[in-house]
Residue, then its C-alpha position, 0 to 999 in steps of 0.5 A: m490518496a496520499n493521506l490514505i497511503e500515509q494512514a496505511i503506513n502509519c497503521n500498526d496493524g497490517e490487516r487494518a492497513a490493507k482495509i484502509i486502502r482496499d475500501a478507498l479503492g473499492i477493491e473487493s478481493d483480499d487475494v493480492a493483499n494476502y499475497c503481498f502482506p507479511k504475517e508480521w507487520p513491520a515496525n519500520r515505516e519504510q518497510r511498511a511503505d515498501i509493502v504497501g507500494a508493492w501491493l498497490q503495484t501488484e493490484a495495478r498490474f493486475l488491472g493492467g496499469h503498469r504506469l499507475a503501478c509505478w506511480l503508486h509505488t513511488a508515492s508510497r515511498a515518498v509518503a514514508q519519507g515525508r516528502i508527501s503528506 
């Protein structure tokens, strides 16, 4: 999972980043991604990690997993900071 998060964070296109994670997790709807992702995808990796983490956290909450939501957000930050690869 960390490799997919890293791919999404490293991606220069927000729509492609969302597709990487959506496909990996089997998420069919764009509703939450459209809500969480900005129109302009930032150049800064930590900002991207925050966006990806917030999206995953929102998806997990939507599915009823608060503990998973917190873990996913923490994992996305760790990947952006190079602590997980």
